[in-house]
N, C-alpha and C positions, 0 to 999 in steps of 0.2 A: 525440530520434534523431537522430546525428551527422549530416549527407549525407553518402553518397558519393562519392567523388573518380574522375574518369578513367583512372585508375590501376589504382584497387580492383577495378572493370566490368571494365575490358581485363583480370587477370590472372583474374575467376570468367569467365570466356566464353573463355577458354585454358584453363581448369577442364571448362569442359560439353566442349567440343572435344576434350580424353586421354579425358574420359569416355565419348565417343562413342564413338569412335576405338576406345575397352575393347572397347565393346557389340560392336563391328562384329566386328571382332576373336572373339568368343564364338557371334556370333547370324548372325556372315552379316551383308552389305547387305540388303534387306529393307525391303517401306516402311517401316515404324516408324523403321528408323534411317535414312532418308532425309526423314522427314517431322523426326526428329529435328536433326538434321545443316543441313538446312531454317530452322530455328526458332532456329536458333545464328546461324545466317548473316548471317538477320533482321536481332536482334539489336544485329550485328556492328555492320552498316547502319546503324542507326538507333543508336547508340551514338557512331559515327561524328561524326551530326551535332550532337552536343552539344557548346556551346561549351566549348572549356579550355584551361586554365588558362594566363594569358598571353599571350592571342591578346585582340582588339580587339574591345571590346566599345563598341555602338552611342550617340553619342556625348564618346567617351575619344578625345585626343590623341596620334596614332600621330607621330613623327618618325622624318621623310625627311632622312637622310646628306646633304650637303653636297659629299661625296666626287662624283668623272668615273664617271657611267656606262657599262661598258664600248664601246666601239663597234658590238665585234661582235654584239648588240643590236639596234645596227638598222639591220644590212647588206639592203640588198634591199625597206624599206621605204619604201612615201608617204609624202608630207608630205600633211596632212589638209588641203584647204582651198584647194591651187594646184594641183590636177589630176594629180598625180605625175607623177615623173620622163620624160625623154624622151629612150630609146635608141633606138642605132643597128643595132635588128635592127628595123626596122618594110621 
């Protein structure tokens, strides 16, 4: 049996959500419908933890570009090991 891809799983979970929505419109928002919706939500949470294609796997080499970082990323950041920046607001 071929392995199911994450996109197939996402489509199946989306279809389940649509089915539950249809059931809710026909039967109202009752305990059983809410339990089904909760089950799909739990499946989505678990599916989000699956490794995705293209994501690095442990031991895989990840290349970091040599281009400079945006200086805005470092605004208001203290340097590790030197005790932080002294500001004139003491």
